[in-house]
PAZAPA-4460 file (N, C-alpha, C; in steps of 0.05 Angstrom, whole numbers, plus 32768, in hexadecimal, padded with zeros to 4 digits):
% residues 333
    n_x    n_y    n_z   ca_x   ca_y   ca_z    c_x    c_y    c_z   seq   type   mol
   7A94   89B3   71A2   7A90   89BC   7187   7A9D   89A8   7174     1      M     A
   7A8E   899F   7160   7A98   898B   714C   7AAD   8998   713A     2      T     A
   7AC3   898A   7137   7AD8   8994   7125   7AD2   898B   7108     3      T     A
   7AD2   899E   70F6   7ACC   8998   70DA   7AE5   898E   70CC     4      L     A
   7AE1   897C   70B8   7AF8   8972   70A9   7B03   8988   7096     5      P     A
   7B1B   8984   708D   7B26   8998   707A   7B1D   8992   705D     6      E     A
   7B16   8979   7058   7B0E   8972   703C   7AF3   8964   703D     7      T     A
   7AE7   8962   7025   7ACD   8955   7022   7ACD   8945   7009     8      M     A
   7ABA   8932   7006   7AB6   8924   6FED   7AA2   8933   6FDC     9      T     A
   7AA9   8937   6FC3   7A97   8945   6FB1   7A96   8936   6F96    10      A     A
   7A80   8939   6F88   7A7D   892D   6F6E   7A82   8943   6F59    11      I     A
   7A98   8940   6F4B   7AA0   8954   6F37   7A98   894B   6F1B    12      A     A
   7A96   895E   6F09   7A90   8958   6EED   7AAB   895B   6EDE    13      I     A
   7AB6   8944   6ED7   7AD0   8944   6EC9   7ACB   8942   6EAB    14      Q     A
   7ACD   895A   6E9F   7AC6   895C   6E82   7AA8   8960   6E7F    15      G     A
   7A9E   8956   6E69   7A81   8957   6E65   7A79   893E   6E55    16      K     A
   7A61   8934   6E5B   7A58   891C   6E4D   7A44   890C   6E5D    17      G     A
   7A46   88F1   6E5D   7A33   88E0   6E6A   7A37   88DF   6E88    18      G     A
   7A27   88CF   6E96   7A29   88CD   6EB3   7A45   88C6   6EBD    19      P     A
   7A55   88B9   6EAC   7A70   88B0   6EB5   7A83   88C7   6EBB    20      E     A
   7A7C   88E0   6EB2   7A8E   88F6   6EB8   7A8A   8901   6ED4    21      V     A
   7A77   88F6   6EE3   7A74   88FD   6EFF   7A86   88EC   6F10    22      L     A
   7A9A   88F9   6F1D   7AAF   88EA   6F2B   7AB3   88F6   6F47    23      V     A
   7AB6   88E4   6F5B   7ABB   88ED   6F76   7AD7   88F8   6F79    24      A     A
   7AD9   890E   6F87   7AF3   891B   6F8D   7AF3   8925   6FA9    25      E     A
   7B0C   8929   6FB4   7B0F   8937   6FCD   7B12   8954   6FC8    26      D     A
   7B03   8965   6FD5   7B04   8982   6FD2   7B08   898F   6FED    27      R     A
   7B13   89A7   6FED   7B16   89B6   7006   7AFA   89BD   7010    28      A     A
   7AF6   89BC   702A   7ADD   89C4   7036   7AD8   89E2   7032    29      L     A
   7AC1   89E9   7027   7ABC   8A06   7023   7AB6   8A13   703D    30      P     A
   7ABC   8A2D   703F   7AB6   8A3C   7057   7A9E   8A4F   7052    31      E     A
   7A8B   8A50   7064   7A74   8A62   7060   7A7C   8A80   7062    32      P     A
   7A74   8A8F   704E   7A79   8AAC   704F   7A61   8ABA   705C    33      G     A
   7A60   8AD4   705A   7A4A   8AE3   7066   7A2F   8ADA   705B    34      P     A
   7A1D   8AD5   706D   7A02   8ACD   7064   7A00   8AB1   705B    35      G     A
   7A14   8AA0   705F   7A14   8A85   7055   7A15   8A71   706C    36      Q     A
   7A0A   8A59   7066   7A0C   8A42   7079   7A1B   8A2B   706B    37      V     A
   7A2A   8A1D   707A   7A37   8A04   7071   7A26   89ED   707A    38      L     A
   7A1D   89DD   7068   7A0B   89C6   706F   7A1A   89AC   706C    39      I     A
   7A19   899C   7081   7A23   8980   707F   7A0D   8971   7071    40      R     A
   7A12   8969   7059   79FD   895E   7047   79F5   8941   704F    41      V     A
   79DB   893C   7053   79D1   8922   7057   79C5   8916   703D    42      A     A
   79BA   8928   702D   79AE   8920   7013   79AE   8937   7000    43      A     A
   79AF   8931   6FE6   79AF   8946   6FD2   799C   893E   6FBB    44      A     A
   798C   8951   6FB2   797A   894B   6F9C   7988   894B   6F81    45      G     A
   797E   893A   6F6F   7989   8939   6F53   7974   8946   6F41    46      V     A
   797D   8958   6F30   796A   8967   6F1F   7974   8968   6F03    47      N     A
   7961   896D   6EF0   7968   896E   6ED4   797E   8982   6ECE    48      R     A
   797F   8999   6EDB   7995   89AC   6ED5   79B1   899F   6EDB    49      P     A
   79B2   898D   6EEF   79CB   897F   6EF5   79D4   896F   6EDC    50      D     A
   79C1   8962   6ED0   79C7   8952   6EB8   79D1   8964   6EA1    51      V     A
   79C3   897A   6E9D   79CB   898D   6E88   79E7   8998   6E8E    52      L     A
   79ED   899E   6EA7   7A07   89A9   6EAE   7A1D   8994   6EA8    53      Q     A
   7A17   897B   6EAF   7A2A   8965   6EA9   7A30   8962   6E8C    54      R     A
   7A1C   8968   6E7B   7A20   8966   6E5E   7A2D   897E   6E52    55      K     A
   7A31   8993   6E62   7A3E   89AB   6E58   7A2A   89BF   6E4C    56      G     A
   7A10   89BA   6E52   79FB   89CB   6E46   79F0   89E0   6E59    57      L     A
   79F9   89DF   6E72   79EE   89F2   6E86   7A05   89F7   6E9A    58      Y     A
   7A19   8A07   6E92   7A30   8A0C   6EA4   7A28   8A1C   6EBC    59      P     A
   7A36   8A17   6ED2   7A31   8A26   6EEB   7A35   8A44   6EE6    60      A     A
   7A23   8A55   6EEF   7A27   8A72   6EEC   7A41   8A7B   6EFA    61      P     A
   7A4C   8A91   6EF0   7A65   8A9B   6EFB   7A62   8AA1   6F19    62      K     A
   7A75   8A97   6F28   7A75   8A9B   6F45   7A67   8A85   6F54    63      G     A
   7A59   8A72   6F46   7A4C   8A5C   6F53   7A5E   8A43   6F53    64      H     A
   7A59   8A31   6F65   7A68   8A18   6F66   7A65   8A09   6F4B    65      S     A
   7A7B   89FE   6F41   7A79   89EE   6F28   7A70   89D2   6F2E    66      E     A
   7A6E   89CA   6F47   7A64   89B0   6F4E   7A46   89AF   6F49    67      L     A
   7A3B   8998   6F40   7A1E   8996   6F3D   7A10   8995   6F58    68      P     A
   79F5   8998   6F57   79E5   8995   6F6F   79D9   89B0   6F78    69      G     A
   79BE   89B2   6F75   79B1   89CB   6F7A   799F   89CA   6F94    70      L     A
   799F   89B4   6FA2   798F   89B3   6FBB   799A   899D   6FCD    71      E     A
   799A   89A3   6FE7   79A4   898F   6FFA   7993   8991   7014    72      V     A
   7996   897C   7024   798C   897D   703F   79A1   8971   7052    73      A     A
   79A1   897A   706B   79B5   8970   707E   79B4   8981   7097    74      G     A
   79CB   8985   70A3   79CD   8995   70BC   79E1   89AB   70B8    75      T     A
   79DD   89C1   70C5   79EF   89D8   70C3   7A09   89D0   70D1    76      V     A
   7A20   89D3   70C3   7A3A   89CD   70CF   7A48   89E7   70D9    77      A     A
   7A43   89FD   70CB   7A4F   8A17   70D2   7A40   8A2D   70C5    78      A     A
   7A42   8A45   70D0   7A34   8A5C   70C4   7A48   8A73   70C0    79      V     A
   7A42   8A83   70AB   7A52   8A9A   70A6   7A48   8AB3   70B5    80      G     A
   7A56   8AC9   70B1   7A4F   8AE1   70BF   7A33   8AEB   70B7    81      G     A
   7A24   8AF5   70CA   7A0A   8B01   70C5   79F3   8AED   70C4    82      G     A
   79FA   8AD3   70C6   79E4   8ABE   70C6   79D7   8ABE   70E2    83      V     A
   79BD   8AC2   70E2   79AF   8AC4   70FC   799A   8AAE   7100    84      T     A
   7990   8AA2   70EA   797A   8A90   70EE   7983   8A74   70F5    85      R     A
   799A   8A6C   70EB   79A3   8A50   70EF   79BD   8A4E   70FF    86      F     A
   79C1   8A38   710C   79D9   8A32   711B   79E1   8A15   7117    87      Q     A
   79FA   8A0F   711E   7A04   89F4   711A   79F1   89E0   7127    88      A     A
   79EC   89CA   7118   79DA   89B5   7122   79BE   89B6   7118    89      G     A
   79B5   89CD   710D   799A   89D0   7103   7996   89BF   70EA    90      D     A
   797F   89B1   70E9   7978   89A2   70D0   796C   89B6   70BC    91      R     A
   7979   89B6   70A4   7970   89C9   7090   7970   89BC   7074    92      V     A
   7963   89CA   7062   7964   89C3   7045   7968   89DE   7037    93      M     A
   7975   89DD   701F   797C   89F6   7012   797C   89F3   6FF4    94      A     A
   7975   8A09   6FE7   7979   8A0C   6FCA   7995   8A18   6FC7    95      L     A
   79A6   8A0B   6FB6   79C2   8A13   6FB3   79C7   8A20   6F98    96      L     A
   79DD   8A2E   6F96   79E7   8A37   6F7D   79F7   8A22   6F6E    97      N     A
   79FB   8A0B   6F7B   7A0C   89F5   6F71   7A1B   89E9   6F88    98      G     A
   7A27   89D2   6F84   7A37   89C6   6F98   7A2A   89B2   6FAA    99      G     A
   7A11   89A9   6FA4   7A03   8997   6FB5   7A0C   897B   6FB5   100      G     A
   7A1A   8972   6FA0   7A24   8957   6F9F   7A3E   8955   6FAF   101      Y     A
   7A3D   8957   6FC9   7A54   8957   6FDA   7A4C   8951   6FF6   102      A     A
   7A5F   894B   7007   7A59   8945   7023   7A54   895F   7033   103      T     A
   7A5D   8975   7029   7A57   8990   7035   7A50   89A3   701E   104      F     A
   7A3E   89B6   7023   7A37   89C9   700F   7A30   89E4   701B   105      A     A
   7A36   89F9   700C   7A30   8A14   7014   7A15   8A1C   700A   106      L     A
   7A06   8A2A   701B   79EC   8A34   7014   79E8   8A51   701E   107      A     A
   79D9   8A60   7010   79D2   8A7B   701A   79BD   8A78   702F   108      E     A
   79C0   8A86   7045   79AC   8A84   705B   7990   8A8A   7050   109      E     A
   798D   8A9D   703E   7973   8AA5   7034   7965   8A8F   7025   110      A     A
   7974   8A7D   7019   7968   8A67   700A   7969   8A4C   7019   111      A     A
   796C   8A4E   7034   796D   8A37   7045   7955   8A37   7057   112      T     A
   7949   8A1F   705A   7931   8A1C   706A   7933   8A06   707F   113      L     A
   7926   8A09   7095   7926   89F2   70A8   7916   89DB   709D   114      P     A
   791F   89C3   70A3   7910   89AB   709B   78F8   89A7   70AD   115      I     A
   78E0   89A5   70A2   78C9   89A1   70B3   78CA   8987   70C3   116      P     A
   78BE   8987   70DB   78BC   8970   70EB   78B0   8958   70DC   117      E     A
   78BC   8941   70DE   78B1   892A   70D1   78BA   8925   70B4   118      G     A
   78C9   8938   70A9   78D3   8936   708E   78F0   892B   708F   119      V     A
   78F6   8916   7080   7910   890A   7080   7924   891A   7070   120      S     A
   793E   8915   7074   7952   8923   7064   794F   891E   7047   121      D     A
   7948   8905   703F   7945   88FE   7023   792E   890E   7017   122      I     A
   7917   8910   7025   7901   891F   701C   7908   893D   701B   123      E     A
   7916   8947   702F   791C   8963   7030   792F   896B   7019   124      A     A
   7941   8959   7011   7954   895F   6FFB   7945   8961   6FE1   125      A     A
   792D   8956   6FDF   791E   8957   6FC6   790B   896E   6FC5   126      A     A
   790B   8980   6FD9   78F8   8996   6FDA   7902   89B0   6FCD   127      I     A
   7919   89BB   6FD4   791F   89D7   6FCC   791D   89DD   6FAF   128      P     A
   792C   89D0   6F9E   792C   89D7   6F81   7910   89D4   6F75   129      E     A
   7902   89BF   6F7C   78E8   89B9   6F71   78D3   89CC   6F7B   130      T     A
   78D1   89D0   6F95   78BD   89E1   6FA1   78C1   89FE   6F9A   131      F     A
   78DA   8A07   6F9B   78E0   8A23   6F93   78D8   8A27   6F76   132      F     A
   78DF   8A15   6F65   78D8   8A18   6F48   78BA   8A18   6F44   133      T     A
   78AC   8A05   6F50   788F   8A04   6F4C   7882   8A1D   6F58   134      V     A
   7889   8A24   6F70   787C   8A3B   6F7C   7880   8A54   6F6C   135      W     A
   7898   8A59   6F64   789E   8A72   6F55   7890   8A72   6F3A   136      H     A
   7891   8A5C   6F2C   7888   8A5C   6F10   786A   8A57   6F0E   137      N     A
   785E   8A46   6F1E   7842   8A41   6F1C   7831   8A56   6F2B   138      V     A
   7839   8A5D   6F43   7829   8A6F   6F54   7830   8A8C   6F52   139      F     A
   784A   8A92   6F4D   7852   8AAE   6F4B   7851   8AB7   6F2E   140      E     A
   7861   8AAB   6F1D   7862   8AB3   6F01   7848   8AAB   6EF2   141      R     A
   783E   8A93   6EF8   7825   8A8A   6EEB   780C   8A93   6EF8   142      G     A
   780E   8A9D   6F11   77F7   8AA8   6F20   77DF   8A95   6F21   143      A     A
   77E5   8A7B   6F24   77CF   8A68   6F26   77BE   8A6D   6F3E   144      L     A
   77A3   8A6C   6F3A   7790   8A71   6F50   777E   8A59   6F54   145      K     A
   7772   8A58   6F6B   775E   8A43   6F71   7749   8A43   6F5B   146      A     A
   7741   8A2B   6F53   772C   8A29   6F3F   7736   8A29   6F22   147      G     A
   774F   8A31   6F1E   775A   8A31   6F02   7765   8A16   6EFB   148      E     A
   776A   8A13   6EE0   7775   89FB   6ED5   7793   89FE   6ED1   149      W     A
   77A3   89EA   6ED9   77C0   89E9   6ED4   77C6   89D1   6EC4   150      L     A
   77D6   89D4   6EAF   77E1   89BE   6E9F   77FF   89BC   6EA6   151      L     A
   7807   89A5   6EAE   7823   89A0   6EB5   782F   898B   6EA2   152      V     A
   7843   8992   6E93   7851   897F   6E83   7867   8971   6E94   153      H     A
   786B   8957   6E8F   787E   8949   6EA0   7873   8945   6EBB   154      G     A
   785A   893C   6EBD   784C   893A   6ED6   7858   8928   6EEA   155      G     A
   7868   8914   6EE2   7874   8901   6EF5   7890   8909   6EFD   156      S     A
   789A   891F   6EF3   78B5   8929   6EFB   78B3   8934   6F17   157      S     A
   78CB   893A   6F22   78CB   8947   6F3D   78BB   8961   6F3D   158      G     A
   78BE   8971   6F28   78AF   898A   6F25   7891   8983   6F23   159      I     A
   788B   8970   6F12   786F   8969   6F0D   7860   8960   6F25   160      G     A
   786B   894D   6F34   785D   8942   6F4B   7858   8957   6F61   161      V     A
   786B   896A   6F62   7868   8981   6F75   7852   8994   6F6B   162      T     A
   7853   899B   6F52   783F   89AD   6F47   7823   89A2   6F49   163      A     A
   781F   8988   6F44   7805   897C   6F46   77FA   8980   6F63   164      I     A
   780A   8979   6F76   7801   8979   6F92   77FC   8996   6F9C   165      Q     A
   780F   89A8   6F97   780C   89C3   6FA1   77F3   89D1   6F94   166      L     A
   77F1   89CD   6F7A   77DA   89DA   6F6C   77C0   89CF   6F76   167      A     A
   77BE   89B4   6F7A   77A6   89A8   6F83   779F   89B1   6F9F   168      T     A
   77B3   89B2   6FB1   77AE   89BA   6FCC   77A5   89D7   6FCE   169      Q     A
   77AD   89E8   6FBB   77A6   8A04   6FBB   778D   8A09   6FA9   170      L     A
   777F   89F4   6FA1   7765   89F7   6F95   7764   89F8   6F77   171      G     A
   777A   89F2   6F69   777A   89F1   6F4C   7773   89D6   6F42   172      A     A
   776D   89D4   6F27   7767   89BB   6F1A   777E   89B5   6F07   173      K     A
   7789   899C   6F09   77A2   8996   6EFB   779F   8980   6EE6   174      V     A
   77AA   8986   6ECE   77AD   8972   6EB9   77CB   896F   6EB5   175      I     A
   77D4   8956   6EB0   77F1   8952   6EAC   77F5   8941   6E93   176      V     A
   780E   8943   6E88   7816   8931   6E73   782D   891F   6E7F   177      T     A
   782E   8906   6E76   7843   88F4   6E7E   7846   88DE   6E68   178      A     A
   785C   88CF   6E69   7862   88BD   6E53   785B   88A0   6E56   179      G     A
   784D   8899   6E6C   7845   887D   6E6F   782D   887B   6E80   180      S     A
   781F   8864   6E7F   7807   8861   6E90   780F   8861   6EAD   181      Q     A
   7826   8855   6EB4   782F   8855   6ED0   7833   8871   6EDA   182      E     A
   783F   8882   6ECA   7843   889E   6ED3   7828   88AD   6ED5   183      K     A
   7817   88A8   6EC2   77FC   88B5   6EC3   77ED   88AD   6EDC   184      C     A
   77EE   8893   6EE3   77E1   888A   6EFB   77EC   8897   6F14   185      D     A
   7806   889A   6F15   7813   88A7   6F2C   780A   88C4   6F2F   186      A     A
   7807   88D2   6F18   77FE   88EE   6F19   77E1   88F0   6F22   187      C     A
   77D0   88DE   6F1A   77B4   88DD   6F22   77B2   88D8   6F40   188      L     A
   77C4   88C7   6F4A   77C3   88C1   6F67   77CC   88D9   6F78   189      Q     A
   77DB   88EB   6F6C   77E4   8903   6F7A   77D1   891A   6F78   190      L     A
   77BB   8917   6F68   77A7   892B   6F67   77A0   8937   6F4C   191      G     A
   77AF   892F   6F37   77A8   8939   6F1C   778C   892F   6F15   192      A     A
   777D   8940   6F08   7762   8937   6EFF   7763   8928   6EE5   193      L     A
   7777   892D   6ED5   777A   891F   6EBB   7798   891C   6EB5   194      R     A
   77A0   8905   6EAD   77BC   8900   6EA5   77BC   88F7   6E88   195      A     A
   77CB   8905   6E78   77CC   8900   6E5B   77E6   88F0   6E55   196      V     A
   77E3   88D8   6E4A   77FA   88C9   6E40   7801   88D4   6E25   197      N     A
   7817   88E4   6E24   781D   88F2   6E0B   7826   88E0   6DF4   198      Y     A
   782B   88C6   6DFB   7832   88B4   6DE5   781A   88AA   6DD6   199      T     A
   7802   88AD   6DE2   77E9   88A3   6DD5   77D3   88B8   6DD3   200      T     A
   77D6   88CF   6DE0   77C1   88E3   6DE0   77CD   88FE   6DD9   201      E     A
   77BB   8910   6DCF   77C2   892B   6DC9   77B9   893D   6DDF   202      D     A
   77CC   8949   6DEE   77C4   8959   6E05   77B3   8971   6DFE   203      F     A
   77B6   897C   6DE6   77A5   8993   6DDD   7788   898A   6DDC   204      V     A
   7782   8973   6DD1   7767   896A   6DD0   775B   8963   6DEB   205      E     A
   776C   8957   6DFC   7763   8950   6E17   775D   8969   6E27   206      V     A
   776E   897D   6E25   7769   8996   6E33   774F   89A3   6E2A   207      V     A
   774A   89A3   6E10   7732   89AE   6E05   7719   899F   6E11   208      K     A
   771B   8985   6E12   7705   8975   6E1C   7700   8979   6E3A   209      A     A
   7716   8979   6E4A   7714   897B   6E67   770A   8997   6E70   210      E     A
   7710   89AB   6E60   7709   89C7   6E68   76F1   89D1   6E58   211      T     A
   76E2   89BF   6E4C   76CB   89C7   6E3C   76D2   89DC   6E26   212      A     A
   76E9   89D8   6E1A   76F2   89E9   6E04   76FF   8A03   6E0D   213      G     A
   7700   8A09   6E27   770A   8A23   6E30   7728   8A25   6E2F   214      R     A
   7736   8A0F   6E37   7753   8A0F   6E39   775B   8A13   6E56   215      G     A
   7775   8A0D   6E5C   777F   8A10   6E77   7788   8A2C   6E7C   216      V     A
   778D   8A32   6E96   7795   8A4D   6E9E   77B3   8A50   6E9F   217      D     A
   77C1   8A3B   6EA8   77DE   8A3C   6EAB   77EA   8A22   6EA0   218      V     A
   7800   8A24   6E92   780F   8A0C   6E8A   782C   8A0F   6E94   219      I     A
   7836   89FA   6EA1   7852   89F8   6EA9   785F   89E4   6E97   220      L     A
   7873   89EF   6E87   787F   89DE   6E73   789E   89DE   6E76   221      D     A
   78A9   89C6   6E72   78C6   89C2   6E72   78CF   89B5   6E58   222      M     A
   78BC   89B4   6E44   78C1   89A5   6E2B   78CA   89B8   6E15   223      V     A
   78BA   89CD   6E10   78C0   89DF   6DFA   78BB   89D2   6DDF   224      G     A
   78CB   89D8   6DCB   78C8   89CC   6DB1   78AD   89CF   6DA5   225      G     A
   78A2   89B9   6D9A   7888   89BA   6D8E   7871   89BC   6DA2   226      D     A
   7877   89BB   6DBC   7862   89BF   6DD1   785A   89DC   6DD2   227      Y     A
   786B   89EE   6DCA   7865   8A0B   6DCD   784B   8A13   6DC0   228      V     A
   7849   8A0D   6DA6   7831   8A14   6D98   7819   8A05   6DA3   229      D     A
   781D   89EC   6DAA   7807   89DC   6DB5   77FE   89E7   6DD1   230      R     A
   7811   89F1   6DE0   780A   89FD   6DF9   77F9   8A16   6DF5   231      N     A
   7801   8A26   6DE2   77F2   8A3F   6DDC   77D5   8A38   6DD4   232      I     A
   77D2   8A23   6DC5   77B7   8A1A   6DBD   77A7   8A0F   6DD5   233      R     A
   77B6   8A05   6DE9   77A8   89F9   6E00   77A0   8A0D   6E16   234      S     A
   77AA   8A26   6E14   77A4   8A3A   6E28   778A   8A48   6E22   235      L     A
   777C   8A4F   6E37   7764   8A5F   6E35   776A   8A7C   6E34   236      G     A
   7756   8A8D   6E33   775A   8AAA   6E33   7769   8AB2   6E4C   237      D     A
   777C   8AC5   6E49   778D   8ACF   6E5F   779D   8AB9   6E6C   238      D     A
   77A4   8AA4   6E5D   77B4   8A8E   6E68   77D1   8A96   6E6B   239      G     A
   77DF   8A87   6E7B   77FC   8A8C   6E80   780C   8A73   6E7A   240      R     A
   7820   8A76   6E6A   7832   8A60   6E62   784D   8A65   6E6E   241      L     A
   7856   8A52   6E7F   786E   8A56   6E8F   7883   8A41   6E88   242      V     A
   789B   8A49   6E81   78B0   8A37   6E79   78C6   8A35   6E8E   243      Y     A
   78CD   8A1C   6E93   78E4   8A17   6EA6   78F9   8A05   6E99   244      I     A
   78F6   89FE   6E80   7909   89EE   6E72   7900   89E8   6E56   245      G     A
   7913   89DE   6E46   790D   89D9   6E29   791A   89BE   6E21   246      F     A
   790F   89A8   6E2A   791B   898E   6E23   7919   8988   6E05   247      Q     A
   7907   8995   6DF7   7904   8991   6DDA   790D   89A9   6DCA   248      S     A
   791A   89BC   6DD7   7925   89D3   6DC9   7917   89EE   6DD0   249      G     A
   7926   8A03   6DCF   791C   8A1E   6DD7   7916   8A30   6DBF   250      S     A
   791E   8A28   6DA8   7919   8A39   6D90   7902   8A2E   6D80   251      K     A
   78ED   8A3D   6D7F   78D4   8A34   6D72   78C7   8A4A   6D61   252      V     A
   78B5   8A43   6D50   78A5   8A56   6D41   7888   8A54   6D4B   253      T     A
   787C   8A6B   6D52   7861   8A6B   6D5C   7850   8A80   6D4F   254      V     A
   7836   8A7D   6D4F   7824   8A90   6D44   781B   8AA3   6D5B   255      D     A
   7827   8ABB   6D5B   7821   8ACE   6D71   7805   8AD9   6D71   256      L     A
   77F6   8AD4   6D5B   77DB   8ADE   6D5A   77CA   8AD1   6D70   257      M     A
   77CF   8AB7   6D75   77C0   8AAA   6D8A   77C7   8AB6   6DA5   258      R     A
   77E0   8ABE   6DA9   77E8   8ACC   6DC2   77D8   8AE6   6DC6   259      V     A
   77D6   8AF5   6DB0   77C7   8B0E   6DB2   77A9   8B0A   6DB6   260      M     A
   779E   8AF8   6DA7   7781   8AF4   6DA8   7778   8AE9   6DC4   261      L     A
   7789   8AD8   6DCF   7782   8ACD   6DEA   778D   8ADD   6E01   262      K     A
   779D   8AF1   6DFB   77AA   8B02   6E0F   77BB   8AF1   6E22   263      R     A
   77CC   8AE1   6E16   77DD   8ACE   6E25   77F6   8ADB   6E30   264      L     A
   7800   8ACF   6E45   781A   8AD7   6E50   782D   8AC0   6E4D   265      T     A
   7845   8AC4   6E41   785A   8AB0   6E3F   7871   8AB9   6E50   266      L     A
   7879   8AA9   6E63   788E   8AB0   6E75   789E   8A97   6E7C   267      T     A
   78B2   8A9A   6E8E   78C2   8A84   6E96   78D8   8A8E   6EA8   268      G     A
   78E7   8A7B   6EB4   78FD   8A84   6EC5   7911   8A6D   6EC9   269      S     A
   7928   8A74   6ED3   793B   8A61   6EDD   7945   8A6B   6EF8   270      T     A
   7949   8A59   6F0B   794F   8A62   6F26   796D   8A67   6F2B   271      L     A
   797E   8A57   6F1F   799A   8A57   6F27   79A7   8A72   6F25   272      R     A
   79A0   8A82   6F11   79AD   8A9C   6F0D   79A0   8AB3   6F1D   273      I     A
   798A   8AAD   6F2B   797C   8AC2   6F39   798C   8ACB   6F52   274      R     A
   798A   8AE5   6F59   7998   8AEE   6F71   798E   8AE1   6F8B   275      P     A
   799F   8AE2   6F9F   7998   8AD5   6FB9   797E   8AE1   6FC4   276      T     A
   797A   8AFB   6FC1   7962   8B07   6FCD   7948   8AFC   6FC0   277      E     A
   794A   8AF6   6FA6   7933   8AEB   6F98   792D   8ACF   6FA2   278      V     A
   7942   8ABF   6FA4   793F   8AA3   6FAE   7935   8AA4   6FCB   279      K     A
   793E   8AB7   6FDA   7935   8ABA   6FF6   7918   8AC1   6FF7   280      G     A
   790E   8AD2   6FE5   78F2   8AD9   6FE5   78E1   8AC0   6FDE   281      A     A
   78EA   8AB0   6FCB   78DC   8A98   6FC4   78DC   8A84   6FDB   282      I     A
   78F3   8A83   6FE9   78F5   8A71   7000   78E1   8A78   7015   283      A     A
   78DD   8A91   701A   78CA   8A99   702F   78AD   8A91   7027   284      R     A
   78A7   8A94   700D   788C   8A8C   7003   7888   8A6E   7006   285      E     A
   789D   8A5F   6FFE   789B   8A42   7001   7898   8A39   701E   286      V     A
   78A7   8A46   7030   78A5   8A3F   704C   788A   8A46   7057   287      E     A
   787E   8A5C   704E   7864   8A64   7058   784D   8A54   704D   288      M     A
   784E   8A4E   7033   7836   8A42   7026   7839   8A25   7020   289      H     A
   7851   8A1B   7019   7854   8A00   700F   785D   89EC   7025   290      A     A
   7871   89F4   7035   787B   89E1   7049   7866   89D8   705D   291      L     A
   7853   89EA   7066   783F   89DF   7078   782E   89C9   706C   292      P     A
   782B   89C9   7051   781C   89B3   7044   782C   8999   7045   293      L     A
   7847   899C   7043   7858   8984   7046   7858   897A   7063   294      V     A
   785C   898C   7075   785C   8985   7092   7842   8978   709A   295      A     A
   782C   8981   708F   7812   8976   7096   780A   895D   7087   296      G     A
   781B   8954   7074   7815   893C   7066   7803   893F   704E   297      G     A
   77FC   8958   7047   77EA   895D   7030   77F9   895D   7016   298      N     A
   7813   8962   7016   7824   8961   6FFF   783B   894D   7005   299      V     A
   783E   893A   6FF3   7852   8925   6FF8   786B   892A   6FE7   300      R     A
   7882   8927   6FF2   789B   8928   6FE3   789F   890C   6FD6   301      V     A
   789C   890B   6FBC   789D   88F1   6FAE   78BA   88EB   6FA6   302      V     A
   78C4   88D5   6FB1   78E0   88CC   6FAC   78DF   88B4   6F9A   303      I     A
   78EC   88B7   6F83   78EE   88A0   6F70   7903   888C   6F79   304      D     A
   791B   8896   6F80   7931   8884   6F87   7947   8894   6F95   305      S     A
   7959   8885   6FA3   7970   8892   6FAF   7989   8883   6FA7   306      T     A
   799F   8892   6FA6   79BA   8887   6F9F   79CE   8894   6FB2   307      F     A
   79E3   8885   6FB8   79F8   8891   6FC9   7A06   88A7   6FB9   308      S     A
   7A13   88BA   6FC7   7A20   88D0   6FBA   7A34   88C6   6FA5   309      L     A
   7A43   88B2   6FAB   7A57   88A8   6F99   7A4B   889A   6F80   310      R     A
   7A31   8894   6F82   7A22   8888   6F6B   7A12   889D   6F5C   311      D     A
   7A1C   88B6   6F5C   7A0E   88CC   6F4E   7A0B   88C5   6F31   312      A     A
   7A1E   88B8   6F25   7A1C   88B1   6F09   7A04   889F   6F04   313      A     A
   79FF   888C   6F16   79E7   887B   6F13   79CE   888A   6F16   314      A     A
   79CE   889E   6F28   79B6   88AF   6F2C   79B0   88BE   6F12   315      A     A
   79C5   88C9   6F05   79C1   88D7   6EEC   79B7   88C4   6ED6   316      H     A
   79C2   88AC   6ED6   79B8   8899   6EC2   799B   8893   6EC6   317      A     A
   7992   8891   6EDF   7976   888D   6EE5   7965   88A4   6EDB   318      R     A
   796E   88BC   6EDF   795F   88D4   6ED6   795D   88D4   6EB8   319      M     A
   7972   88CC   6EAA   7972   88CE   6E8D   7961   88B8   6E80   320      E     A
   7958   88A4   6E8F   7945   8890   6E85   7929   889D   6E82   321      T     A
   7925   88B2   6E92   790A   88C0   6E94   78F5   88AC   6E9E   322      S     A
   78FD   8898   6EAC   78E9   8885   6EB7   78E2   888C   6ED4   323      Q     A
   78F0   889F   6EE0   78EB   88A5   6EFC   78D1   88B4   6F00   324      H     A
   78C5   88AF   6F18   78AD   88BD   6F21   78B4   88CA   6F3B   325      I     A
   78B6   88E5   6F3A   78BF   88F4   6F52   78DD   88F9   6F51   326      G     A
   78E8   88FD   6F69   7904   8907   6F6B   7918   88F0   6F6F   327      K     A
   7930   88F5   6F64   7947   88E3   6F68   7959   88F2   6F7C   328      I     A
   7963   88E4   6F90   7972   88F1   6FA6   798C   88E1   6FAB   329      V     A
   79A1   88F0   6FB0   79BB   88E5   6FB9   79BC   88E6   6FD7   330      L     A
   79C7   88D0   6FE3   79C9   88CF   7000   79E7   88CF   7008   331      T     A
   79ED   88DB   701F   7A08   88DC   7029   7A09   88CC   7043   332      V     A
   7A1A   88B8   7044   7A1C   88A8   705D   7A25   88B8   7074   333      A     A
***
């Protein structure tokens, strides 16, 4: 039996501010409690909420690790009481409550999944946060069905490239917005039928043209701000507008008459504060419906770049350029 160390390397947020506040520290090795697994981390995904947390805009919920990092991949190092599915040595990936920027991380068994055959640790680390978010918001909250139109803002982001592929594989038609021709081309290669360069085109007009004036059925938005009213105008009757972030602000003024006349649904969610049983239910859906598409090569995990754990600051700087296409991942030697 492998003896575990007493300490681990972790990337802490010292204060709040730019990437430079991410600093490597030695921390005591956490112990798995009931229903938890301790993962020896091989790779950890970098996500926009990590950046917001670093800036002091998205503090860790009470009782969660204050270390950044919401998804990891690696091997099980130890298990807590009541854990039945996994044992030491199993290759797993997990959605975390925090703490992923470290050489070891705690995960709830319910939000932990086996890594499919043929999927690397780096690819696996880029799956949980993105796939859970897309599945829950596009297919559960947004109720996207085969044959319907989906508009995805930020099509080249980790969320975007996942939404394009899953929606296309499940029979939907996808339009995306992105900020450069390179990003638009990448989205088209992944299956989007139309990519709107928002620096030169108006997505409202493009949607109207592509759908013969009808509008799209579902919109996945992480922008907010002045996109809200434009989204409402882009939706068809009985459309669903789903929010997962507000990069341009959450406080807006809208004409609710359009919502009434079109019978629209406005909804949204955030994963981190949801109970373990909710995350577990999403995990089961992802394992059943999405992971087979990854294992079969029909959905690709798009990796923009990798950085070592101690270079987490550089990874954050890369994310804040908004030039990335796909996911940014930290690797642990």
